[in-house]
Structures are given as C-alpha cells and as structure tokens.
Residue frames relative to the residue before (quaternion, step in Angstrom):
aa qw qx qy qz dx dy dz
M 1.0000 0.0000 0.0000 0.0000 0.00 0.00 0.00
A 0.5080 -0.6667 0.4585 0.2952 3.55 -0.97 0.92
E 0.6100 -0.5569 0.4330 0.3610 3.51 -1.31 0.38
T 0.4977 -0.6314 0.5062 0.3122 3.56 -1.13 0.71
R 0.0686 -0.8053 0.5889 0.0026 3.56 -0.92 0.95
I 0.0742 -0.7818 0.6191 0.0000 3.55 -0.89 1.03
H 0.4128 -0.7156 0.5040 0.2519 3.57 -0.67 1.06
P 0.5888 -0.6156 0.3848 0.3554 3.62 -0.97 0.76
S 0.6823 0.4865 -0.2958 0.4586 3.60 1.10 -0.58
A 0.5684 0.6008 -0.3848 0.4097 3.61 1.22 -0.25
I 0.2530 -0.7340 0.6088 0.1631 3.56 -1.27 0.52
V 0.0118 -0.7605 0.6487 -0.0254 3.55 -0.73 1.13
E 0.3394 -0.7845 0.4843 0.1865 3.57 -0.33 1.26
P 0.5754 -0.5629 0.4568 0.3787 3.59 -1.14 0.58
G 0.7107 0.4038 -0.3302 0.4720 3.56 -0.90 0.95
A 0.5613 0.5860 -0.3929 0.4325 3.59 1.18 -0.46
E 0.2396 -0.7694 0.5797 0.1208 3.56 -1.07 0.80
L 0.0691 -0.8041 0.5904 -0.0122 3.57 -0.68 1.14
G 0.3879 -0.7323 0.5171 0.2144 3.54 -0.86 1.01
Q 0.7079 -0.4335 0.3339 0.4466 3.54 -1.30 -0.14
G 0.8440 0.2141 -0.1561 0.4664 3.55 -1.11 0.74
V 0.3625 0.7218 -0.5064 0.3019 3.60 1.18 0.41
R 0.1225 -0.7704 0.6214 0.0730 3.54 -1.11 0.75
V 0.0808 -0.7809 0.6194 0.0026 3.54 -0.74 1.12
G 0.2757 -0.8241 0.4811 0.1156 3.55 -0.38 1.28
P 0.7808 -0.3693 0.2349 0.4458 3.56 -1.33 0.00
F 0.8820 0.0995 -0.0868 0.4523 3.51 -1.19 0.82
C 0.3835 0.6903 -0.5142 0.3347 3.59 1.07 0.65
H 0.1685 -0.7558 0.6210 0.1214 3.58 -1.27 0.43
V 0.0651 -0.7914 0.6075 -0.0191 3.56 -0.67 1.16
G 0.3667 -0.7801 0.4709 0.1879 3.56 -0.56 1.17
P 0.6857 -0.5480 0.3163 0.3598 3.57 -1.28 0.42
R 0.7294 0.4016 -0.2455 0.4964 3.63 1.16 -0.35
V 0.4608 0.6936 -0.4316 0.3469 3.56 1.28 0.23
R 0.0946 -0.7632 0.6360 0.0636 3.56 -1.17 0.70
L 0.1096 -0.7962 0.5949 0.0156 3.55 -0.66 1.17
G 0.3949 -0.7409 0.4980 0.2171 3.57 -0.77 1.05
D 0.7323 -0.4178 0.3053 0.4428 3.54 -1.34 0.12
G 0.8550 0.1883 -0.1418 0.4620 3.54 -1.04 0.85
V 0.3845 0.7008 -0.5106 0.3168 3.61 1.17 0.26
E 0.1063 -0.7887 0.6035 0.0497 3.54 -1.06 0.82
L 0.1240 -0.7402 0.6584 0.0574 3.53 -0.96 1.01
K 0.3982 -0.7783 0.4260 0.2329 3.58 -0.30 1.26
S 0.6793 -0.3873 0.2816 0.5561 3.59 0.63 -1.15
H 0.8391 0.1800 -0.1296 0.4967 3.59 -1.24 0.49
V 0.4075 0.6941 -0.4813 0.3472 3.58 1.07 0.75
V 0.1730 -0.7594 0.6184 0.1048 3.58 -1.07 0.81
I 0.0099 -0.7583 0.6517 -0.0160 3.56 -0.84 1.07
A 0.0033 0.8365 -0.5423 0.0791 3.58 -0.40 1.24
G 0.7704 0.4161 -0.2609 0.4066 3.53 -1.40 -0.07
D 0.6562 -0.4397 0.4104 0.4557 3.51 -1.35 -0.43
T 0.1987 0.8118 -0.4995 0.2281 3.53 0.30 1.34
I 0.1233 -0.7613 0.6345 0.0509 3.52 -1.02 0.95
I 0.0586 -0.7782 0.6249 0.0231 3.58 -0.92 0.92
G 0.4065 -0.7723 0.4488 0.1921 3.55 -0.67 1.17
D 0.7538 -0.4371 0.2779 0.4044 3.50 -1.36 0.40
G 0.8666 0.2063 -0.1400 0.4322 3.52 -1.17 0.76
T 0.4594 0.6690 -0.4630 0.3564 3.60 1.21 0.16
V 0.1816 -0.7701 0.6053 0.0871 3.56 -1.06 0.82
V 0.1178 -0.7856 0.6066 0.0304 3.56 -0.86 1.04
F 0.2965 -0.8007 0.5063 0.1206 3.55 -0.66 1.17
P 0.7511 -0.4585 0.2260 0.4178 3.60 -1.23 0.44
F 0.8648 0.1841 -0.1732 0.4339 3.48 -1.29 0.79
A 0.3960 0.6637 -0.5203 0.3632 3.59 1.15 0.44
C 0.1521 -0.7684 0.6171 0.0750 3.56 -1.16 0.70
I 0.0142 -0.8414 0.5324 -0.0921 3.52 -0.23 1.36
G 0.8419 0.2276 -0.1672 0.4599 3.57 -0.85 0.99
E 0.4544 0.6666 -0.4766 0.3492 3.61 1.17 0.14
A 0.7426 -0.4497 0.2652 0.4195 3.57 -1.29 0.42
P 0.5575 -0.6208 0.4334 0.3405 3.60 -1.04 0.74
Q 0.4352 -0.6639 0.5428 0.2743 3.53 -1.24 0.55
D 0.4286 0.6632 -0.4617 0.4041 3.54 0.70 1.18
L 0.4164 -0.7428 0.4660 0.2402 3.57 -0.56 1.13
K 0.6161 0.5491 -0.3488 0.4442 3.60 1.20 -0.40
F 0.5451 0.6214 -0.4056 0.3902 3.60 1.19 -0.32
Q 0.0832 -0.8185 0.5684 -0.0085 3.54 -0.78 1.11
G 0.6975 -0.4933 0.2759 0.4404 3.56 1.08 0.67
E 0.3331 0.7605 -0.4987 0.2487 3.58 1.22 0.32
D 0.5874 -0.6030 0.4288 0.3278 3.54 -1.27 0.51
T 0.1732 0.7791 -0.5764 0.1755 3.58 -0.32 1.27
R 0.3473 -0.7744 0.5112 0.1355 3.56 -1.24 0.44
L 0.1657 -0.7060 0.6736 0.1428 3.47 -1.50 0.30
V 0.0354 -0.7956 0.6045 -0.0182 3.57 -0.74 1.08
I 0.0695 -0.7952 0.6018 -0.0246 3.54 -0.66 1.21
G 0.4351 -0.7399 0.4606 0.2260 3.56 -0.86 0.99
A 0.7291 -0.4556 0.3374 0.3834 3.51 -1.38 -0.33
R 0.8714 0.1973 -0.1271 0.4308 3.50 -1.39 0.47
N 0.3484 0.7155 -0.5229 0.3053 3.56 1.02 0.74
R 0.2330 -0.7135 0.6387 0.1694 3.53 -1.33 0.45
I 0.0518 -0.8055 0.5887 -0.0441 3.54 -0.41 1.31
R 0.2145 -0.8508 0.4713 0.0894 3.52 -0.13 1.32
E 0.8007 -0.3537 0.2105 0.4354 3.53 -1.42 0.05
Y 0.8713 0.1227 -0.1202 0.4596 3.54 -1.18 0.86
V 0.3607 0.7046 -0.5257 0.3117 3.61 1.12 0.46
T 0.1087 -0.7625 0.6327 0.0802 3.55 -1.18 0.68
M 0.0044 0.7619 -0.6473 0.0234 3.54 -1.08 0.89
N 0.1805 -0.8181 0.5432 0.0549 3.56 -0.77 1.07
P 0.5110 -0.6258 0.4836 0.3367 3.59 -1.14 0.54
G 0.6694 -0.5144 0.3633 0.3940 3.54 -1.33 0.05
T 0.3559 -0.6727 0.5906 0.2684 3.50 -1.41 -0.19
A 0.6507 -0.5165 0.3733 0.4129 3.56 -1.23 0.41
G 0.6876 0.5002 -0.2835 0.4434 3.58 0.97 -0.81
G 0.7393 0.3968 -0.2261 0.4949 3.58 1.21 -0.36
G 0.6990 -0.4642 0.2723 0.4710 3.56 1.22 0.27
G 0.4824 -0.7348 0.3867 0.2791 3.56 1.28 -0.04
L 0.7475 0.3630 -0.2042 0.5176 3.61 1.22 0.09
T 0.1039 -0.7064 0.6948 0.0869 3.52 -1.15 0.84
Q 0.0561 -0.8254 0.5613 -0.0226 3.57 -0.75 1.05
V 0.0929 -0.7706 0.6305 0.0072 3.54 -0.96 1.03
G 0.4206 -0.7438 0.4690 0.2236 3.57 -0.85 0.98
D 0.6944 -0.4573 0.3703 0.4142 3.53 -1.29 -0.53
D 0.8629 0.2492 -0.1280 0.4206 3.53 -1.44 0.26
G 0.3905 0.7199 -0.4863 0.3047 3.59 1.04 0.71
L 0.2193 -0.7213 0.6358 0.1653 3.50 -1.38 0.32
F 0.0503 -0.7907 0.6093 -0.0331 3.54 -0.60 1.22
M 0.2257 -0.8350 0.4907 0.1054 3.54 -0.07 1.33
A 0.7794 -0.4149 0.2147 0.4175 3.52 -1.35 0.41
G 0.8561 0.1899 -0.1541 0.4552 3.52 -1.02 0.93
S 0.4913 0.6592 -0.4539 0.3436 3.61 1.17 0.06
H 0.2280 -0.7891 0.5658 0.0724 3.55 -1.22 0.63
V 0.0924 -0.7471 0.6565 0.0480 3.54 -1.05 0.91
A 0.2568 -0.8126 0.5097 0.1180 3.56 -0.43 1.23
H 0.7686 -0.4001 0.2762 0.4159 3.53 -1.41 0.09
D 0.8658 0.1773 -0.1371 0.4474 3.52 -1.27 0.69
C 0.4146 0.6864 -0.4930 0.3374 3.60 1.15 0.50
R 0.1734 -0.7271 0.6471 0.1500 3.51 -1.35 0.38
I 0.0723 -0.8072 0.5849 -0.0350 3.53 -0.48 1.29
G 0.3777 -0.7713 0.4720 0.1993 3.60 -0.69 1.06
N 0.6989 -0.4420 0.3615 0.4307 3.53 -1.32 -0.36
G 0.8427 0.2171 -0.1469 0.4703 3.55 -1.16 0.63
V 0.3710 0.7303 -0.4887 0.3003 3.59 1.17 0.53
I 0.1401 -0.7663 0.6219 0.0796 3.55 -1.12 0.75
L 0.0642 -0.7391 0.6699 0.0302 3.54 -0.90 1.04
V 0.2988 -0.7671 0.5441 0.1617 3.56 -0.58 1.17
N 0.7835 -0.3886 0.2062 0.4388 3.57 -1.27 0.32
N 0.8814 0.0652 -0.0803 0.4609 3.53 -1.08 0.98
V 0.3250 0.7030 -0.5503 0.3120 3.58 1.02 0.75
A 0.1463 -0.7801 0.6036 0.0755 3.58 -1.01 0.83
V 0.0885 -0.7785 0.6212 0.0153 3.55 -0.65 1.18
A 0.3126 -0.7880 0.5049 0.1622 3.57 -0.48 1.21
G 0.7524 -0.4468 0.2689 0.4025 3.54 -1.34 0.21
H 0.8474 0.2404 -0.1772 0.4391 3.54 -1.33 0.55
C 0.4465 0.6949 -0.4632 0.3212 3.63 1.17 0.34
V 0.2129 -0.7359 0.6267 0.1425 3.53 -1.32 0.47
L 0.0264 -0.7612 0.6479 -0.0116 3.56 -0.76 1.11
E 0.2860 -0.7872 0.5228 0.1588 3.56 -0.45 1.18
D 0.7704 -0.3897 0.2385 0.4447 3.59 -1.32 0.15
E 0.8783 0.1495 -0.1158 0.4390 3.51 -1.30 0.71
V 0.3361 0.7091 -0.5309 0.3199 3.57 1.09 0.69
I 0.1165 -0.7561 0.6392 0.0780 3.55 -1.14 0.73
V 0.0877 -0.7822 0.6163 0.0268 3.57 -0.87 1.01
G 0.3896 -0.7667 0.4713 0.1957 3.57 -0.56 1.21
G 0.7231 -0.5083 0.2886 0.3680 3.50 -1.27 0.57
L 0.8521 0.1632 -0.1527 0.4733 3.52 -1.21 0.77
S 0.4621 0.6626 -0.4589 0.3698 3.58 1.18 0.52
G 0.2293 -0.7560 0.5950 0.1476 3.53 -1.30 0.41
V 0.1755 -0.7584 0.6197 0.1000 3.55 -1.15 0.71
H 0.4049 -0.7465 0.4852 0.2085 3.56 -0.59 1.22
Q 0.6246 -0.5637 0.3842 0.3800 3.57 -1.13 0.64
F 0.8276 0.2244 -0.2267 0.4619 3.54 -1.23 0.80
V 0.4628 0.6729 -0.4590 0.3498 3.63 1.21 0.14
R 0.2072 -0.7370 0.6280 0.1394 3.56 -1.21 0.65
I 0.0953 -0.7660 0.6332 0.0568 3.56 -1.01 0.85
G 0.3872 -0.7787 0.4562 0.1886 3.55 -0.56 1.24
R 0.7196 -0.4749 0.3111 0.3999 3.51 -1.30 0.48
G 0.8555 0.1885 -0.1461 0.4597 3.51 -1.07 0.87
A 0.4645 0.6744 -0.4620 0.3406 3.61 1.19 0.12
M 0.1896 -0.7592 0.6102 0.1237 3.55 -1.24 0.54
I 0.1839 -0.7602 0.6178 0.0820 3.53 -0.98 0.98
G 0.3910 -0.7339 0.5062 0.2288 3.59 -0.70 1.05
A 0.6627 -0.5163 0.3708 0.3958 3.53 -1.27 0.43
L 0.8421 0.2002 -0.1594 0.4748 3.54 -1.29 0.57
T 0.4704 0.6587 -0.4441 0.3842 3.57 1.04 0.80
M 0.2140 -0.7409 0.6201 0.1443 3.56 -1.09 0.77
V 0.1680 -0.8082 0.5616 0.0559 3.57 -0.47 1.25
T 0.0391 -0.8404 0.5397 -0.0311 3.59 -0.46 1.21
A 0.7544 0.2546 -0.1726 0.5798 3.60 1.27 -0.03
D 0.6838 -0.5061 0.3327 0.4070 3.56 -1.25 0.38
V 0.2593 -0.7600 0.5839 0.1189 3.55 -1.15 0.78
L 0.4584 -0.7030 0.4751 0.2647 3.57 -0.80 1.02
P 0.6028 -0.5413 0.4287 0.3997 3.60 -1.15 0.48
H 0.8552 0.1557 -0.1493 0.4713 3.54 -1.16 0.82
A 0.4674 0.6736 -0.4497 0.3543 3.60 1.22 0.31
L 0.2929 -0.7022 0.6180 0.1980 3.52 -1.37 0.36
V 0.0464 -0.8033 0.5931 -0.0276 3.57 -0.67 1.14
S 0.0476 0.8019 -0.5916 0.0690 3.56 -0.86 0.97
G 0.3475 -0.7531 0.5259 0.1886 3.55 -0.86 0.97
P 0.7186 -0.4140 0.3090 0.4656 3.59 -1.26 0.03
R 0.2530 -0.7515 0.5924 0.1428 3.53 -1.13 0.73
G 0.6466 -0.5310 0.3813 0.3931 3.54 -1.26 0.37
H 0.1119 -0.7694 0.6237 0.0810 3.54 -1.25 0.51
L 0.6059 -0.5556 0.4236 0.3805 3.53 -1.25 0.40
D 0.0331 -0.8318 0.5514 -0.0546 3.56 -0.59 1.17
G 0.7698 -0.3459 0.1842 0.5039 3.57 0.88 0.94
L 0.6850 -0.4897 0.3670 0.3952 3.53 -1.32 -0.34
N 0.4580 -0.6216 0.5548 0.3099 3.54 -1.30 0.44
L 0.1339 -0.8520 0.5019 0.0654 3.56 0.41 1.26
V 0.6199 0.5402 -0.3572 0.4431 3.60 0.99 -0.75
G 0.6837 0.4859 -0.2883 0.4618 3.57 0.87 -0.93
L 0.6371 0.5288 -0.3298 0.4536 3.58 0.98 -0.82
K 0.6761 0.4892 -0.2992 0.4627 3.59 0.89 -0.90
R 0.6372 0.5240 -0.3340 0.4558 3.58 1.02 -0.76
R 0.7092 0.4336 -0.2577 0.4926 3.58 1.08 -0.67
G 0.5613 -0.6615 0.3638 0.3392 3.58 1.26 0.23
A 0.2624 0.7768 -0.5335 0.2077 3.61 1.09 0.54
S 0.4461 -0.6959 0.5006 0.2573 3.54 -1.00 0.84
R 0.6382 -0.5090 0.3997 0.4170 3.55 -1.26 0.29
A 0.6233 0.5488 -0.3367 0.4438 3.56 1.06 -0.72
D 0.6487 0.5066 -0.3171 0.4711 3.58 0.98 -0.82
I 0.6653 0.5009 -0.3080 0.4600 3.57 0.90 -0.91
A 0.6502 0.5082 -0.3192 0.4660 3.59 0.97 -0.82
A 0.6487 0.5141 -0.3195 0.4614 3.59 0.99 -0.81
L 0.6533 0.5032 -0.3156 0.4694 3.59 1.00 -0.78
R 0.6305 0.5203 -0.3377 0.4666 3.60 0.99 -0.75
D 0.6537 0.5083 -0.3089 0.4679 3.56 0.96 -0.85
L 0.6459 0.5202 -0.3171 0.4601 3.58 1.00 -0.81
L 0.6546 0.5051 -0.3217 0.4614 3.62 0.90 -0.86
A 0.6304 0.5279 -0.3338 0.4610 3.59 1.02 -0.76
A 0.6675 0.4944 -0.2974 0.4707 3.58 0.98 -0.84
L 0.6537 0.5250 -0.3169 0.4434 3.58 0.97 -0.82
G 0.6278 0.5722 -0.3358 0.4071 3.58 1.08 -0.64
G 0.6621 0.5491 -0.3021 0.4109 3.58 1.21 -0.32
G 0.8271 0.0024 0.0123 0.5620 3.64 1.14 -0.04
S 0.7965 -0.2548 0.2160 0.5040 3.53 -1.17 -0.64
F 0.4883 -0.6631 0.4781 0.3055 3.58 -0.84 0.98
R 0.7103 0.4791 -0.2867 0.4286 3.58 0.75 -1.03
E 0.6507 0.5043 -0.3273 0.4638 3.60 0.96 -0.81
T 0.6569 0.4968 -0.3113 0.4740 3.58 0.94 -0.86
A 0.6524 0.5167 -0.3173 0.4547 3.59 0.96 -0.85
R 0.6419 0.5165 -0.3368 0.4558 3.61 0.94 -0.79
A 0.6605 0.5079 -0.3155 0.4542 3.57 0.95 -0.83
R 0.7095 0.4463 -0.2677 0.4751 3.57 0.91 -0.86
A 0.5950 0.5916 -0.3712 0.3978 3.58 1.12 -0.58
D 0.6197 0.5464 -0.3465 0.4443 3.59 1.17 -0.44
G 0.6034 0.5651 -0.3537 0.4376 3.56 1.27 -0.25
A 0.6826 -0.4987 0.3697 0.3855 3.52 -1.26 -0.44
A 0.1863 0.8161 -0.5290 0.1394 3.57 1.09 0.66
T 0.0205 -0.7931 0.6084 -0.0211 3.56 -0.95 0.90
G 0.8025 0.3556 -0.2074 0.4318 3.53 -1.37 -0.06
M 0.8492 -0.1338 0.1052 0.4999 3.56 -1.01 -0.85
E 0.5925 0.5516 -0.3772 0.4499 3.58 1.07 -0.59
R 0.6460 0.5092 -0.3141 0.4740 3.58 0.94 -0.85
E 0.6158 0.5559 -0.3422 0.4412 3.60 1.02 -0.78
V 0.6770 0.4819 -0.2901 0.4747 3.58 0.94 -0.92
L 0.6464 0.5205 -0.3216 0.4559 3.60 0.95 -0.84
D 0.6552 0.5041 -0.3147 0.4664 3.58 0.93 -0.85
F 0.6246 0.5346 -0.3356 0.4599 3.58 1.07 -0.74
I 0.6615 0.5112 -0.3100 0.4526 3.59 0.89 -0.93
L 0.7438 0.4046 -0.2114 0.4882 3.58 0.96 -0.87
G 0.4439 0.7146 -0.4350 0.3209 3.58 1.27 0.10
P 0.6759 -0.5273 0.3504 0.3774 3.57 -1.34 0.22
S 0.4173 0.6724 -0.5179 0.3250 3.59 -0.12 1.29
D 0.3096 -0.7429 0.5662 0.1776 3.54 -1.14 0.73
R 0.5106 0.6605 -0.4158 0.3609 3.57 1.27 -0.06
S 0.4693 -0.6208 0.5370 0.3256 3.54 -1.28 0.43
F 0.4683 -0.6731 0.5044 0.2706 3.56 -1.34 0.07
L 0.5122 -0.5797 0.5216 0.3599 3.55 -1.20 0.53
T 0.1463 -0.8048 0.5743 0.0336 3.55 -0.91 1.00
P 0.6346 -0.5062 0.3875 0.4369 3.61 -1.19 0.24
Q 0.5126 -0.6336 0.4813 0.3227 3.56 -1.14 0.67
G 0.4285 -0.7411 0.4619 0.2320 3.56 -0.77 1.05
C-alpha cells in the first residue's frame, strides 16, 4: 500500500483516523471524528465533517461536503453518523448528511456507487450497493434506495420513499411513492407549447415572420415534421420560417417535441 500523503494546505484535525495510502489534496478539511479507509482519495477543497466513515478506495472530488449537519430543523446537534462504503465515486459538489435522532441516527451508503456532480443524500437515508445518482439528483430524508438503483438527472425523491432493487428513474422525475424493484419510472416530459413570442419580439422579429412561424407550427402538428418540412421547403419560405425548416431537415436521428394532444 502506498504511503499516506497530506497536502501542506490541507487541514486534518487531531483525532481523525487515516488508513494506509490515503491522499488528502489541497485545501481539504478533515474533521476530528472522521475515519478514512485505505486508499481513500480527497482530490481538493473537500470537507469531511462529523462522525463519518468512508470505506476503502473511495474517491471524493473537489468541493464535495460530506458529513456536515443535516438540513433538518429538528436536528439539535445530537450525536449521529454517516457511513459510506468502499470504492464509491463522489463527484463535485455532492452533499451527504448524517442521520438524526428521530430517524435512527445513521445515514448509510453502500459500496461501488457513483454520485454525480451536485447530487444530494439527506439524513437517515439508506443507499445500497452500485447505486447511481446522476447530476443534481436530490434524495430527501429517510429514503431507502436498494442495490443497483439508477436515478436520472435533476430528479427528486420525496422523503420516506423506497426504491426497489434495480429500478431506474428517468430524468426530471419527481418520485413521491414507493417504486417496485426492477421498475422503470418516468415523469412528464416537455412538449411543444407554441412560439417564444417574448424572445421573438426582443430580437425584432416582424409580424410577418411571427405569422409565418405560427402557420408552420400549425402545419407541423398535422403529421410528420420531416415530411411536412420537405414539402414546405420546396416553396418560397424565407427568414425565420426557412431557419426552422433547415433545422428540421438537418443531420439528426432524434425525434421532435410535438404539441400535447
């Protein structure tokens, strides 16, 4: 095992326990009750506070804040813990909080997880092995995420919700009830809701351009965007209408957002 290395600018409080081969990068702060397992790496500007255990081989990226006080107004400084397993990847700006007395006093994270930038694990959660939280996922207090759960970006999980093993939550979803194991859950997606009239007016679009765009959107709503665009492209479309037609006929295999039926 490699030698433990602490950057001169880092602060490791007396009482902290560091395993073999730990690396503490520039401007990190490790509190006096923290225990870091063998091979843990704190990249830089990482804060590890409270009664926090981090398992072997976990890597914490810059500006993550792990183990600070829960975001719960009922928390009064009671003695609670955060236990994180081995080989996790905790990316930039992730926050994980310890438990509260009312929730059992423990937040627990398993092994081999990936917690992408800006994701949050609140107090008293139990997170299984191999869990992936994509960017900016917020998991509220007292939740249970079983092994191999994936939660898509910008999603939220309501407090006390359970998500069963192997379930996947699509991006931009608000989960307010329990999710069965191996289920796929997806919230509403955006739909085409007319023109950005405020933006068009700010950019000086003429009434003729706006009328042409309205007419084009009405025509597109009746069938295939690409087929309609090809038919109209043979006409005398100019200006902003031509811009939209060229966009539709451009190099892409993706479908288009359509008006809500």
